[in-house]
MARGUTOR-993332 format. One record per residue: x, y, z of N, C-alpha, C, O in turn. Coordinates in steps of 0.05 Angstrom, whole numbers, plus 5000, padded with zeros to 4 digits. Each point is the difference from the previous one (the first is absolute). Layout:
N
XYZXYZXYZXYZ...
***
This chain:
636
502249795001497650245002501750214996501350085019498850034957500850335003501050095032500349845018500150534984499850155021497849995001498749844986500150335029496950125004500250314997501050125018498050054957499850194993499050205016498149875008501650405005497950115019500050204988501950114990495549975011498150264986499350295021501050065022496950104961499950215015498249835027499649774995499650325028497749885025501050315004501950164998493649765016499650215014501649955025500549775008500450485007501549955023497550085028498050144997503049745027498450085015501050355014502250114999495549965010501450315017500049925020498549835011504550365002501050045027497550145017499050214993500349655028498550185028502250115005502249904994497250365022501450245021498449985016501050045022496549894978498250215025500549705022499549774992501550275033499949905019496550035012498750195008500849454988497449975010500049935038501449825011497250324999500149955027498649745016500749875019496550124958496549785009502249754986500950014977499649825039500449784995499149814980501149854984496250225020497749774977500650104972500149864980500250465021500949994970503650024997500650124979500549825029502949984989499849744993500849944978498149855041500249724991498249914979499949774994498350424993498650084975502849984978500749824985500250455022501349984980502849884994501549974980498649975045502149814992500449754983502049924989495449985013499649784995498849974957500549854981497550475024500850104975502450064984499350044977502549975025503150074992501749765000501749964982497749875038501049784987498249754983500949784992496150335005499749864984500650144971500649854982499350345013501450244978502949814985500649894979500650175050503149904990500049714987501449914982496849995033500349624989499150064966501149904980496850285020498849994978501450094970499549914978502950395033502150104987501749714994500349934976500449955039502549824998499649724984501649874987495150105019499349734981499950144976501949964985496750175009499650094980503250144978500150124978501249845033503050034990501249794983501350024979497649735039501249734996498349904966500649774995498250324990499749924973503149994977501950134992496949645006503749804978498749974973497749915002503050144973500849914982501349634995502449934997495549945002501849644994501649964975502349934994493650194982500849934980498950254979498050125008502749944977503349944985502750145013499550185015502749774981501550195008500550254993498750044979502150095026501850214997502050114968502449974999496950104989501050064972499149724980500050064976499349705028499949834989498450044972498350184998502049694988498950034973498949724980501249794997496750274993498749874989498649954980498450184994501749554989497649994965498750325000500350185016498349814964497750134999497449815002499049834985500550315043497150025009498150165009500650175016497249794976497450125004499150055036498750195008502049645003499349915026501649835011501149824988499350275057501549805007498149975023497650035002504749905017499249995022502550235027502050124993497349865028502350095021498450025024498050145003503449695016499849975020502550005017502349954995495950135032502450085016498749955040499149795008501350425006499149895028499850265012502050145001495749955010499850225016498849865029499949775006499250505011498149915024497949875003498650074982500249765033497849765003498250265001500150155019497849924956496550205008502150284987499850235008501849694973500750294982498049904977498749795002501250364979498750074978502350094981501150215006499949624967501650034988499350094973497949894991503750354986499450044972502049984993501949985015498350034956503249954988498850144975498149934986503850305011498650154981497150094998499350104979499049885041497550045007499049914999497850115000502249484998499249794993500349905027501949945015495150054987499449845022501249705008498949814989503050135027500949755005499249825019500550065024497949674973499149795017502350035029502449964998496750095016502049955026498649795022497850055009503649734998499949775015499750135028500950235003497749635022500050045022502649985003500450145020502249774971502149925014501250244995501950055016497450174963501950234986501549994988501850174999498149534983500950034973497450004985497949885006502850334967498350134972501649914996501949875009496650274957500449864975497350154982497550045001505250024980497650254976501449924981502149885001496050224975499249844968500250174987497750074992504750134996499450274988501150034968501949884990496850265002501150094981502450084988500950195012500749734966502250134988500250104976498449954981503850225020500750134973503849984999502049945013497050144967503549954982501650155004499850224989502449725029502750245004499349995022498049885008503950265008501449935030497150225019499250235000500149525011498050005016500450015036501249845016497350414989499850125036497749765016497749944992503149995022498449845015499650165035501850045015495950014989499850115019497049915023497650034997503849865024498349865009499650185031501650125014495149814988500150215025497749855015497949914990503350095044499149795016497750295025500850205014497149714983498450155018498849885027499049784995500750295033499749905023499250185029501350135016497149844982498650255023501050224992501750145012496749934955500250264998503850144995500950224992500049615013504350094998500549804978499149775001502650334975500249944973503449925003501450175011499649644983503249904989499849914957498749874983503250275021500849984963501849774997500749955023500349894961501849954986499750064969498150024985505350005013500050044967501749764980502149955013497949934969501849924982499750164971498550184994503949684990499449974977500849834990501849885010497050034961499949794982499650094976499050224996502049554976499850144973499249774993500749785008497350294970498549804983500550084967499350174984502749535016500650084968496950084985497749955007503650234967498250044985498849854984501549814997496150134988499149794986500250024969499650194985501149515010501150094967497050054988497749955007503950194967498350174991501249894967502149894994494950224984501350004976501650244986499250235003502649714983501750224982498050164986497949905005501850334978499550234995499649844965501849864992496250184994499849854976501950144988501849864989498450315009504050054982501350275022499350135019503249824964501949914979500149655003498349865011503650064979500149735001502249905015502350004991497049915034502849865014499349805025498250065015503349694988500249805018500350195028501250215004497549635013499350125030502249885012500349765003501850465006502549885010499349955035502049935014496350084994499849815025499049724993500649845018498550094968499649804987501749804981499349974976503149875035501849944977498649614992499349805012501150344948498949824986500849705010501749985017497149824973500549814996502549854985500750104978500649705031500749885024501250105003501350064980499750065051500850145023502349865005502350084998496949695009503249775007500849984970499150114979502849735027501549844977498249674991499949835018499250124962499849724993502449854990502350094993496649635006501949884982498649664993500349805013498050254962498149834983501449904972502150084989496149735006500949864975497850104979497950115007503049854965497850004974497749985008499649865020499050254971498149925007497049965021497749924995503950205033499050105024499350324983500650124980497449915046497950235000501050235022500449935024500050384967501150235015496950115016498050004985501950045029497650185008501550284992502450064997495250115000501250264994498450195009497649984995503750275025498050175004502250205008502450015004495150184996501150344998497650255006497650014998504150155008497850275016500250194989502250104999494850084983501350164981497750174997498750055021500550054956497850274999497549745000500449764997497850345007497549935000498049894967501949984985496649975003500850044977501450034976499050144983503949715011501750124996499549674981498249845005504050134974500349664997503050014997501850134988498049685029503249845007500849764980498249864990504750115004499849774992503649965015501550165011498849524981502849885012502049914985499249994976502449975026501049804989503549825020500750015024500549864955502449945008501850004996500549934977501450145037502450244974501849834986501749865011498050164971501849814981497949834971501049884981495850175024498149894990497650174990499450245001500049634992498550274973496749965011498550195002500649505006497850125004499450085025501249945021496250264976499150145019497350025009498450084984500949865041497149995011498250205017500650095022496450004962500050225022497949875027497949865000503650265018499149985028496350134999498750154987500949625041497150095010499350185016500549945023498350314974500050215032497149825011497949904991503450145032498149925026500750235024502050155003494749795014500050225023499849735017499049784995502750405037500149895019497850275022499450234995500049635025499750255019501850075020501549835009498550465001502150115008500649875030502350005008495949915008500549855025498549764981497849974990504749885012500549624992500349855023502349915005495450045012501749835031501249774986499949944976501349925046502149734997496949774998497750085002503049704995497849774997499450005029497750005011505950025006498149895028499650225015499849915023499750474978497950105006497549964979498150075014501249884969496949984991498749765017497650005003504749695012498349865006499949975029498449865012503850314999500150005034497850234999498149965014502050264972498750225013497950114979498750205006500849704972497350054982501950264984498350134987503649955010500150284994499149984971500149804987499150435005499550034963501950024985502049965014498550074969501850224986498450244993497649985003503450244989498650235008500550084972501849914986495550355005498850054982501450224982498850064980503150035023502650074981501749864988501549835010498250254965501349784978502250114991500250234992501849605010502950084983499849934968499549774994500750384990501149824968502450094997501650115015498649814956502950054989500849705003501849924985497049905034501249705005500549864975498049934988504350015002500049874974501549675003502249985011496849814980500949685002499649944976498550134985502949665009499449784985503649755004502150005013496349774962502649935011501349904968498849934980504750105028500849954967501449624997500749885020499450014956502249765005501450014991499950134979503249695030501950125001500249874961498449834992503550284993499849884969502049795006502150035013496849724975502249765000502150064987501549815004499650344983502950174991501250125021502350074999496249965025500950165014503649945020500849795009500350424992502849785021501650295020498850214996503049805018500750135014498150255017498049915010502250304992498750275012498150054983500049974976497950165044497650104992499350225009501550105016496450044978498950185007497050084990499150044977499749995048498650114997498150354998499550165018499849844951500550304994498050164997498549934981500950245029496550105004499450314986501050205008497049774970499850314981496950055003497949874994502850385017497250165007499250214979501450184991495649755000499150244982496650235016497749925001503650355009497950095014498450034979500849954977496250175029498250094987500750274981498850054979503150085030500750254985502149944982501550184992498849534997502349924994502650025016501349864984499350165021503250065013500049705008498249845007505250114989500549735011502350045028501450195005498149505011502049955012501049774997498849834986503350135024501249685014500950055016500350225012500949494995500749825027501049794994499649914978502749925045501249824990500449905023502150075011496249745002499149845022502949955011501649944981499550065045503449945010499849745003502149935010496449864986500649755007501049864983499250104979502849645013501549964979497949784999498449975019501549824951498149714993502949934996501450144985499249705024502449914991498749734983497849915005503949974973498249774983501749784999501950014985497749745032501949715002497949844978497549995000504449914984498749824978498249835014500249995025497449814958498949915009500549655014501049814988497950205036501049725011502050055014501349815009499450524996502650015013498449965044497950075010503949814998499250065029502249955018502049874992497850215031502149985017498949775026497550004999503349835021498549875020501650225022502050145001495449765018501450215025497749865033497749915000503750125016498949785025499850265027501350195008496149664999499350225024502449985021501149795006499850515005501050095020498850095021497950084989501849965031499250075029501550255008502449974995496850295018501350185017501249885027499349795011502350354997500249895026498350065026499350245002499949615017498950115018501850155016499150225006503449745004501550255012499750164989499050195013501649864959500450334995496050134994499450245000499149584997496050145007499349745008500249784988498850305044498449815017497149834980499349775000499850464986497749934973501149894991498850024978503949745014500049944974498749784989499849805013499150204964498249804988501649785008502350045007496349634992500649775009500249874960501549824994497050314989499049884979500550194975499650245003500949704981500150224977496750054993498549965019500350124956498350174997499849944967502249984988496250005003498449894973497950275005498550035020501850154954497250254993499649934972501249914980496650175026498349964970501250224981501049934979498950305027502350244983502050085013500349885021501050284975501950275018498350055020497650044996503949955035497550195009497549805006498750035020500949844969496649974999499249815024500950045022497749794974498749805021502049785001501849954983497549895043501749785007499549724991497949915010503449924974498549774992501849695021498849815010503650244992500249725017503250085010501350184988499849695034502150055020502549764987500349765005500550354985502449614996502350075017501150225002499649465013500750115021503850044985500550004976502150045053502350134975500949744992499849775008501050324978502349724970497949964980500449834982497050345020498649904965500650094981499950255000500949624976501550064985496950124978497749894999503150334985498650154993501050044966502450065000496549914972500350074979499950324994497650064999503950154996499850294997500050054968501649934982496350195019499850074958500050275003500550124979499050045042499550254992501350195030501049925020498450344971499850105021498150394997499850174982499349815045499750404995500450145026498649955019503150204981501150135027500449845017501549834990498050125029501349905024498349695003500649865019497450044960500149775003501949774970501850074985496849675018501149834979497349894987498149995016501549934962498149854998500949674992501749904985496250015031501549714998497849814985497850104995502849644996498649774986498749895022501149955022496250004971498649775021498549834970498150064986503849725015498849794979500750164981501550195002496949724973499650114966498050164998499750074976498850025039497850165009499550215023497850105006503349935000500350215018502850135015502449965000496050175011503550185007499250205029497750095006504249945005499650305030502250164998501450024980499050115042502150135009500350055025498350035017504849974986501649975025501750175008501750044982498750095039501550214997502549905005500749805012501150484970503149824999501849975016502049864994497950305034500749845020499449805012501049915021497750054971499049695016501749694983500549775009499950354965500549814972503550025008501150225001500849465004501550134995500949854967498949804992503050344994500349944974501649745001501549985019498649724956501349805002501950074970499450114979503249785033501950094967499049994982498749795000501250324983500049994970500249694987501749835004495650174977500149684996498549775018499049794991501050305032498949775022497949944990498650194995500249554997497249904990497450145004500250155020497149874968498450095014499049725016500149764995498550465033498649775026497849794976498350124988501849705010498849734996501149745009502349925004495449984999499549785015498849814988498550084982501549575024498249854994499049925038501550025019494549854979499150005024500749624998499449864980501650075039500349714996499249855026501149835015497050284986499349785028499850175031501550145013495649744992499150105027499549695020499349774993501450355033499849865032498750145017500850235005497149675009499250125008500649845033499349765001501750345020500049895023498150125031499650215011499949584992498350035026500650095028501549865014497450394995501050005022498350075031497650014997503250025027498449995016497550245002497649975006503450234988500150285002499650144976498650205001502349744979501150104963499349694983499249805012501350224967501249854983500750204970498950214995503049654990502950154993499449844959499849774992500150444997500349974981501950104984500550244998500849564988503750124993499149884966499049794991501750405001500050034966502549974988501950155006498449604975502350054997501550084975500049844980501550435020501750114973501849904995500849835015500150214965503449924995501550345003502450014999495650295004501650135002497550165014497949885006502550394999498250215006499550094988501650054981496350035020497950294982498350125022499349935022500150314961497050225016498149815006499649794988499450265029497049735013498250175015500750165017496549804976498050255021498049765001499149844984500850225045497749835015497550065003500550225011496749774990498550144997497649825023500949775002497550255009498349845014496250064996498750215000500749594998498049915004498449975019501249835014496050245003498849935018497549864993499149835016499850214963497649724992500749904984500150144979500649625020500749915011502649995019501450144986500249795034502350235004502549704989500149765005501350424981502049924975501550204999499150225008503849764980502150055007501150034954500849784991499350414994501549974979502550144996500450235005501249604984503850155001499049964962498749854985502950435014499850154975503349914994501450105017500449694958502450035010501650074962500249864980500550385024500250164967503349944987502150005013497749954961502849864993498849744997500749864980497850055034499949595011498849954971498850174986502049525008499549874988499149745023501049995023497349824969498849715014500949814992499949904978500950035038500849654996499849835022501649825005496650245006498549985029499649614983498949974978502149815038499349835001498349845023498249834994502650265034500249885019498350235022500850224994497749805023498750045022500449905012499949784989500750195033501249895029497250015025500350165018498149744982497950195031501749875026501849844999497250275022501249925029498149895006498449944983501049995050497549735013498050264992500350224991497649605019497149985006500550305014499150194987501849865034499350175020500050244976497750094996504050004990501550224985497650174989498149874991501850515007498450125001499249994963497950094989504249794998500350074969497949714993500149765005497950444981498249674993500450004961499549794990501050345000503149944970500350214993498850225000503949634990501350304981499449874966499949774991499750524993500649954980501250264978500050245006501149654964501850134993498650074979497949884994503450414987498550054980502250164985501950065015498350024960501550154984497450124985498749834989500150445009498550184987500950184989498650184990504649815010500450194981502949904989501349825010499350334969503549984997501350065020499150225007503549675016501250075018498250105020500450235008498049664999498750005025498149765013497849954993503549935027499249715023498350105019500250175018498549734975497150025035500549755016500749804987499050195033499849775019498150035011499950245005498049655004497450125012500549745023501249794995497450275036500849885019496750075010499450235004499149604999497149955006500649815031501149795002497550395021501649855028495749905011497750074998503449815009498549745021498350285028497749995009503750174997498350175026498750224983500350054976497550115049498050104985500850255007498150144994504050015017500550295004503349994997501549825008499050394980503050075002502050145020499750235009501849664996501450105027503050024983501849945015498950124961503050175007501949794982499349764997502850324994502049874982501150114997499750245006503649624980502750104999501049934986500449764997501050524982501249824986503650074995500950235003500249624992503050054997501149804988498849794995503850254999501149864987502949885009502050125007497349554991501949835005501749904979499049844985502950225013503050064981497950074971498750215000501149644983498150074976497449895000498550074983500749745039496849985016498850245002501150205010496449814980498150185018498649745016499449774995500250415028498949875027498150255017500350215013497249554975498250185014499149815035499849775007499850465005499049805035496950065000499850255001498649684999497050005005498849955022498949785001500950425025497849945019498749864999498849964979500749905045497349935005498050105013500850215010496649744996497750205017502349825030501349805000497950455025501249935016497849805017497650045000503649765014498149765020498450155027500450015025497250104954497750045017498449935029498349845003502950345016498149935024497149884998498650174989500349675015497149994996498150145021500150055024498149994954497350225017499849845029501149795007497850335001498750315009503850105005499450065023502449984976503750145006499050084980498249894987503250425007499950204980501649864980501149795008499250274975502349764980501150204996499750064976501950135039502350125015501949915007502250095004496649655001501649985035502549874989500049934976501450055034503649884990500650134977502449964996496450224982500450174979503150185008500850065023500049984963502250305002499150184984499249984976500950305045499250264980501950105004500650005024501650144957501550155005498850344984499150074978501550095049499350245000501750194994502050035014497450184956501750125001499350445010498350164991503649875027498150205007501750234980502450025004496550154977500950154976502650165007500850035023500250064958502350155013502550045010501149785001500250365007502949995017502049904985500549774994500650424999500850205009499250255000500350195015498549774960498450295000496850025014498849805009500450444991498250025022497649914982498449895016500850104964497950084970498950185012501050155016495849844973498950234996499950075035500049835018499950444982499850225028496950155005499450184984499349775030496850145009500650345007502150135001496049935002500450335009500750035021501050225005498949595018500050075026503749975001501450105017499749724954503049945006499949695002502049874999495150015007500649655002501349934979499350014977503349875034501149794974498649694989499049875019500950064966498349864992501949775013499249825016503650214976501149715014499149885029500049765001499450375022500050025020496449894990499849755004499050314991497049965000499749724994498649875015502849974959500449774982501349835027498649825010503950245001500449805023497549885028499049795007500950515002497350005014498449804997499849815015498550254957498049834993501149734989498149874992504050025004501349794999499449825017498549804998503350345025500349805026497050025010500149975025497550074967497949955015498349814983497949905008503150074971498749854974501949635005499249784993503550315022500849705007499350005022501249794999498050225019498050065022497049804987499949765002498650384989497649884993500549784990499049785007502950254974500349624983501449795018499449775000501650305008500549815027498149935021500149815015497550424985498249755018497049904982497649995006504249954967499249814993501949824990500650054977500249845029502249875002503050004979501949854999497650344990501750094980502750015015500050085024502649844963502750055003500950284975499949994976500950215038501050335002502950034994501149815010500350314980502250104999499250324981498250034985503950165023500750294992500949964977499749764993501450374991501650214990502450165014502549984999496350145010501650225020498649955029498149845000502550275020499350095024500150255007498450095017503050024975501150405003500949934981500349804986500250505017500150194972503149974990501750185003498649674989503249914994499749964962497649954993503650054994500550014975500049714987501549845010497050104969499249684991499150074979498050144997503749724979498749934975498350024984498049935013501450124970497150004992499949704999498049905009504349894980499549694983502149925019501549834989499550265051500749845016498049835010500249775009496850454986497550015013498849744983499149815014500750164957498649784994502049785001499349775005504350314987501449725010499549845032500949775005497550405017499749895026497949834997499949825017497750204960497949965008500849644985499449785010502350294960500449794987502449705017499749764995502450365024500949895018498049935026500149764997498750275018498149925016497849894988498149955015501749984958497749774982496950105006497949885005502950424994497250145012497449834999500149764997498050335004496549884983499650234993499350024977501150215039499250264992500350165006499850055024501150204951501650175011497850405002498250034985502450125030497450175003502350285003502349985009496550244980502850165005497850215005498050034986502550105034498750195013500850344995502050135005494949964980501650384993497150135002497749925000503550355003497750205000500950134980502350004992494750164992500450114976500750314995499850155019500949924961499950304999499450144965500449814985499350305007498950064969502650084984502250065011497349954957501950254985499150224997497650034995504150165006498950234995498550074984501049954978496450165019497950074979497349915011497950134996502349625017498049895006498950165023501350165014496449784987497350195015499949605027499449764998502050555033498949685020498849955023500049835018498250534969496849985008498749774981497649995007502949844974498449814987501749754997499049804989503050215019501549765004501149965017502250125001497249715020502049865029498549795001498449944982502249915046499149755004501749845007502250085008497149644990500549744999500749904977498350064984504249755002500049914984502649734992502250065010497949714977501049874996501449884972498649974980503949955021501049954969501649715005500949915021499349954953501049774996500850054969499750194985501049655013502649964969498949684992498049974986504249775028498749724993496850055002498650135016500549604945497449915019500249865032499150155018501749634988499949905018499750175023499749885021500250424979499450185018497950115003499750155019498349834962498350005007498650165006499450255002499549425001497849975026499850015036498450005018504949994975500650215031499950274998499450115022501150054958499650285007497050004993498650145015500049734964496950045010499350005034498550165012502549704996498449935026500850215020498350105015504449964984500750265018498050244993499150185014500649774964498750314985496649985019498750135015501349694974496349875011500950035042498350045017503549944986500050095039499650205002498150075014504050204968499850235006497550154994499550225010499149664975497450094994497949935014498050145001502349605015498549915025500350055021498549915018504150274988500849935032501650345004501650075017497450044967501050335001497250154983498049954986503550275027498050204986500650174974498350104986504849935009502150004988498850024964499549784992499950444987499250044979502049704992501549885015497650094955501549824987500850054975498650034980505050005023500250084983501749814980501550084981498049655027499849804972502349855005502250025010495749744974503149724990500850124972498850114982504149795025501550024977502949734998501549905018498350064945502249955001501650224995499450244999503949584998502050315003502549785014499949855020502450214958502149974999502050045022502350064994497049905030500850145030503149745003499749764996502950355011501749745002498849855029500949785006496950345012499049775017499449844995500749775006496950364971498649634990500349924985498349884986504850175008501049824963500449715004499849824983501150155045501549695009498849854986497650084997502949694990498849804997499649715023498849794998502550295017500149835021497949885019500149815016497550404978497649925022497850334990500350204987498149675027498650255005499850325017499950065024500250094956501250315013498650154985499450014976499850175054498450274988501550225014501849995017496550294966501250245023497550125012497750014992502950035020496850195017500850315002502150095008496150034983500750205001497150215028498350154991502349785040497649995013498150394997497650044996504450135006498750225000501550284985502049914990498150225008500850334998501450055018499349995024502050054971502250295029500250144982502150105007497350034970501350265006496450135000499750244997498149595007497050074989500150065040500449835018499150414986499850065031498749905022501249975022496349974973498849895007500549505011499649825017501250224960500549715005503550005003500749785009500750354988502749995021499550085030501849955017495650194990499549975027500249785009501549945018497149934972499149735007501749825000499949845019502150134961502049934993502549935032501649825005497450415010503150105022498249785019501349895018496350054981498349835029500449804995499249874981502550045045499649715006498549825000500649774998497050335004497749874999498749994971498149844999502450274983498850024972503049784991499549765000502950314994502249834995498949655016500049794988499450255036499449655003497549954976500749834984496450295011498549924988500949954969499249844983502550365017501449884970500849754995498849874982503350015034500849785005498249735009500449765001497750425005497749795008498649934968499149794993501050474990498850024983501249704970498949834986503650275021501749894970500849615015500349814985499750185037499449655019497749964987500049844982497850295025496949804989500149984973499349774993501450384987500549954974500949764981499049874982504350145040500949784986499949745027501549804999496650255022498049745010499449874980500949824985496450365017497649914971501049914976498949834986504150325003500649824973501249805009499749804987502050185036501649625004497549865007499749764995498650375016497449795004498849904980499349775007499750294958499549954988502449894981499449844983502750225019502449834984499349755008499749854981499950025049500349905009497149804985500149814985497750305024497449964980500249914985498449824994503850234991499649964963502249715005499949774991501650335021501649694992499049685016500449764994498450355026498749745018497749964986498849795005500250384978497049934996497749995013498049865004502950324999498050075040497850244990498550105016
***
């Protein structure tokens, strides 16, 4: 919290007259003390968010919050704030581009105090004038970074120029010219996450002069190319611009082999224990290859390599996550030579024998419970599949080669619910360890009896979100997590916390602990805050998040428990790619019980009784889910 700013205040008048009447003297003394307290209290107004001097992207409205003496009325630039009984306040105010002065006034008992800050709001994007012809210098034409492609690949072209102009482009050294199509976008264009989490709509003001097209690299192209843009405005004036990003052409069939490498956790406490294959540069995450998984690199775009996934698909991997093998290293190719299923007490293993490593992607299905492994750059010569004992949870293994270069291994399970799996390399073999359902205690005992629930109090070393009263999310998370553990233990569950104090714990140290302990459930406990520009008056309350299909029913059960056991507003049930819900080894969910930035909810989150109720609520959801899983497995 920044230092408190003090403003103009109404002072006390000094009483110089000597009163001889005791009653009057007492009355005046009490009045003076009361006014002194009011003046001193009113001066303690704070602005917790935003910080003084902060800069923001273009926004039309956003929130400001902080604290004032309980019972105060608060305004921000004349807009009334909501003030909780605790003194926490929040306002949602209009914004204007450029330097913006925030003037906060708190009034209590007729005494006012002010606090002031300055922030900066970026100018909105605007269309260029229709004439004369020019390319907007603030928006770099595409490609902005260097590309490495093959003849026949396409290059996406984009440039911002005058609205209503004729814009064309060509590749340097080639005569083919294509015309670009003009498009428009809203000046206020929220991200997908803002749209989903905040129901944020695009602004009505539109920006024109956005020109796009795709151009195919000629089969005769070689060496270095550039995208050259030509603009002809409505008045006949001309302008041209060459994109800074170069296009390097490699011969058809060119490739390099690279291997997944990981960053050191000694250097970064939150370094990921896997690589990431994305749908496009800086796009959605597809799957997570382990270290030393090889990939065939076929091109690049800025900080990303393009990689082949079989003969028909492609993905993108950050260059920092791939180490290049020496020139001439063969493409990742393999033959699937057999599958062995081994039965264990708590798990079964499926070992896929390969003669070399290749990229693989495991996906789940809950209805019926099954796994599918896609092996890219593979061919099947599978003659034998050896099954485990009769107690194995693997009912059947089938292979298929639906397209060139991709083999699928389908694993159908006997169990009626999914409880997680782990995939790893064992030399060149791919080994999947598939969990069986727990040995449930019979009813009327809780199905949680004997199950291990790993509870993660979110954040630390970072504080997480900060409330109007300066409440740190990590402290509240830990308090709720400890109470959740007690309530789960009352159902007979075993519990373990990823931290029991405000000590640094890496994101993946938390999920690793759940894996090492062979947890049956992983729950990460958090409290929420909004992105800038989202209205907190209509968006607050509880929410639950999951990622793997096996975790959806658990997320639904906890979400229903919040609706049933609390009076908090429903902020939603979400699929989200979060680190703590990403593990495949057990059902994993993340809870956001309330909004620590919303003053009434922050006030409740500071209450031990409310923290206990939240712990009981989450435990109730987990217990009901476990009982439904037991009923399904046992057919009761």
